[in-house]
C-alpha positions, 0 to 999 in steps of 0.5 A: 061869375065865379068858377063852376065849383064850390072849391073855386068859388071859395078861393075867389071869394077869399082872395076877395076878402083879403083884398078887401080887408087891405083896401080903404073901405074896410075900416068903415065896414068892420066899424058898422058891424062892431057897432051892429054886433054891440046892439045885438049884444044888448038887445039879446042878453037876456037870452045869451049866457054862453057864446061860442066865438071863433079865432079869426083866420084868412081876414075874418072879422075879430070880434074877440075885443068886443066879447071880452069886454061884453064878458067882463061887464056881465056876471055869469056870461061865458065865452067859449072856443070850438075844438074840432074832433076827428069826426068832423064835430065841434066841442066847445070849451070855456075861454078867457084871455090869455089861455093857451090855444093849440093850432089845429090841422087847419091852422085854427087856434083851439082850446086844450080839451084836456085843460081842467080850468076850462070845462066843456061848455054848451053855447046858446049862441054861436058866431059863425064866419062866413066865406060867402052867404045867400038868402031865401025866402021862406013864408013871412020870413028869410032863411040865410045860408052860410058858405064855409070852408067846406069841412061841414063841421058847423052843419054837423054840429049845429044839427045835434045842437038844435035837436037838444035846444031849439032856441039856440042862436046861429049868427053868421058874420059877413060883409054884404058883397059876399052875398051869392045868388043861385047861379053862383051857389045854393045851399044843400039839404044838409046845410043848417041855416042861420038864425040871423046874419051880421054885415055892415048893413045890420042885423039881418033877420 
């Protein structure tokens, strides 16, 4: 059982992820996720033109090599990275390997919004790493929810982007052991659901 507050829960989960990333079982989980991720890219290829990825921090899974290979082999595909605005919304800018990135105040590497060679991008797929996650049934399908770092950036941004693009795909990236039950954490009314969740068990819908 974790502590009573979301803050202590996050701290516990981040400590567990650090231990897991150094464990003997991590490579197999990583390989399973990357295999399923490649399958996801192939299955949704026609639907996705611009993917928003993330620069990993605190032992998050690094999807950049797989995405660079995907973009290099597919004409017209664009990768983008988020830039955190002061109002706690995210903008996305085109990204290529070797671009200069600037650490944010949270320590996340971000694109330079003033780089004229990297215009602002509108993703049709956003990949979001999870600190924890939960599942709730909704009719004949499941809803998946992400516990993040507590800033609310993605929730605000998804609310705005989904209003203009209802077909936006939001994919959580996590591990099976990060699943939380209702006694540990419940999504709040302002939390935006994930469309899909990718773990070592595969793509969860």
